C-alpha positions in Angstrom: -34.4 25.6 -39.5 -33.2 26.1 -36.1 -29.6 26.9 -35.8 -27.9 27.0 -32.5 -24.7 28.6 -31.6 -22.4 26.5 -29.7 -20.7 28.3 -26.7 -16.9 28.2 -26.4 -16.0 24.6 -24.6 -14.7 26.4 -21.5 -18.1 28.0 -21.0 -20.2 25.0 -21.8 -22.1 23.3 -18.9 -21.1 19.6 -19.1 -22.8 16.2 -18.2 -20.7 13.2 -17.3 -22.0 10.0 -18.0 -20.6 7.1 -15.9 -20.6 3.7 -17.4 -18.6 0.5 -16.9 -18.0 0.2 -20.8 -18.9 1.6 -24.1 -21.6 -0.7 -25.4 -23.3 -0.5 -28.6 -26.9 -0.6 -27.1 -26.0 2.6 -25.1 -23.7 4.4 -27.6 -26.8 5.6 -29.5 -28.0 7.5 -26.3 -24.6 9.2 -25.7 -24.5 10.2 -29.5 -28.1 11.7 -29.5 -27.0 13.8 -26.4 -23.8 15.2 -28.2 -25.7 15.8 -31.4 -29.1 17.1 -30.1 -27.8 19.4 -27.3 -25.0 21.3 -28.9 -24.9 23.6 -25.7 -23.9 20.8 -23.6 -20.4 19.4 -23.2 -20.5 15.6 -23.0 -18.2 13.4 -21.2 -18.4 9.8 -21.3 -16.4 8.0 -18.4 -15.9 4.4 -18.6 -14.4 2.6 -15.5 -13.4 -0.6 -17.4 -11.8 -1.5 -20.7 -13.6 -4.5 -22.0 -17.2 -4.8 -23.1 -19.5 -6.2 -25.8 -17.5 -4.3 -28.5 -14.1 -5.2 -27.2 -11.3 -4.0 -29.7 -13.3 -1.2 -31.1 -12.3 2.4 -31.0 -13.8 4.8 -28.6 -16.2 7.4 -30.4 -14.6 10.7 -30.0 -18.0 12.8 -30.4 -19.1 11.6 -27.0 -16.0 12.8 -25.2 -15.0 9.3 -24.1 -12.6 9.2 -20.9 -11.4 5.6 -20.1 -10.5 5.8 -16.3 -10.5 1.9 -15.5 -8.5 -1.1 -16.0 -9.1 -4.5 -17.5 -12.2 -5.5 -15.8 -12.3 -8.7 -13.9 -15.3 -10.2 -12.3 -14.3 -11.1 -8.7 -16.4 -12.5 -5.9 -18.2 -10.2 -3.4 -17.0 -8.5 -1.4 -13.6 -8.2 -3.1 -15.3 -7.0 -6.4 -17.3 -4.2 -4.6 -14.0 -3.0 -2.9 -12.2 -2.9 -6.2 -15.1 -0.8 -7.6 -15.0 1.5 -4.6 -11.3 2.2 -5.6 -12.2 2.8 -9.1 -14.8 5.4 -7.8 -11.9 7.4 -6.4 -10.4 7.9 -9.9 -13.8 8.9 -11.1 -14.1 11.4 -8.4 -10.7 12.8 -8.9 -11.7 13.4 -12.6 -14.7 15.0 -11.5 -13.0 17.4 -9.2 -10.5 18.4 -12.0 -13.5 19.2 -14.5 -15.6 21.9 -12.4 -17.8 22.5 -15.4 -19.7 19.2 -14.9 -23.1 20.3 -13.7 -24.8 16.9 -13.6 -23.7 13.2 -13.7 -25.7 10.2 -15.3 -24.9 6.9 -13.7 -25.7 3.9 -16.0 -26.8 1.4 -13.2 -27.1 1.9 -9.6 -25.3 -0.8 -7.7 -21.6 -1.4 -7.1 -18.9 0.3 -5.3 -17.9 2.8 -8.2 -21.5 4.1 -8.7 -22.2 4.2 -4.8 -19.2 6.1 -4.2 -19.9 8.7 -7.0 -23.5 9.1 -6.0 -22.5 9.8 -2.4 -19.8 12.3 -3.4 -22.0 14.1 -5.9 -25.0 14.3 -3.4 -22.6 15.9 -0.7 -21.5 18.5 -3.3 -25.1 19.1 -4.7 -24.2 18.0 -8.1 -27.5 16.4 -9.5 -27.2 12.7 -10.4 -29.6 10.9 -12.7 -29.7 7.2 -12.4 -30.2 5.2 -15.7 -31.7 1.7 -15.1 -33.3 -0.9 -17.3 -34.7 -2.9 -14.2 -38.3 -3.5 -14.1 -40.9 -4.7 -11.6 -41.2 -8.1 -13.2 -37.7 -8.7 -13.8 -36.0 -8.2 -10.6 -35.8 -11.8 -9.3 -33.1 -11.4 -6.6 -33.1 -14.0 -3.7 -31.6 -14.4 -0.3 -29.0 -12.0 1.1 -28.4 -10.2 -2.2 -32.3 -9.2 -2.3 -32.2 -8.3 1.1 -29.2 -6.0 0.8 -30.7 -4.5 -2.6 -34.0 -3.9 -0.8 -32.3 -2.2 2.2 -29.6 -0.2 0.1 -31.5 0.9 -3.1 -34.2 3.2 -1.6 -31.5 5.1 0.4 -29.2 5.5 -2.6 -31.9 6.5 -4.8 -32.9 9.3 -2.4 -29.6 10.8 -3.2 -30.3 11.1 -6.9 -32.3 13.9 -8.5 -34.0 11.5 -11.2 -34.3 8.2 -12.4 -34.3 7.5 -16.1 -36.0 4.2 -16.4 -37.1 2.0 -19.5 -40.9 1.7 -20.1 -43.9 1.6 -17.6 -42.3 -1.6 -15.8 -39.3 0.2 -15.3 -41.1 3.1 -13.8 -43.0 0.8 -11.4 -39.7 -0.9 -10.3 -38.1 2.6 -9.2 -41.4 3.9 -7.8 
């Protein structure tokens, strides 16, 4: 049996996972990181307050940090600008926690994620992008598809890795 000694919290390298909300289908991943990598301090940053499990308590084992407000879907570009402002809150939190050695961003588009990825890239903080997109499921059309094809490759070049789901997800990100 392998027994690992936990470092004092102040000396632990930290991973910040940025998500819009705490969802049941992602919570398992957060819990596994916290349980299986005891040398790592995990922070789960949420930039909205509602989600699939609205009303349930945040799981303290994963270091939850609610940074957002009630999330309202607005029309583009208002929504994107609103998310850009929330990205400023995330960046202020990251500045106040210098032990964060990497950031995992769940998803890749939107003002919050874009701003945080750009900020981390400039400070040489590795960013991992987690996405469940796949080569067969991306059915965007028109202006939205054009902007995505233009912006996504540039954004992903600023990231250290893509954590994808399955073979079709890998093909999408390649």
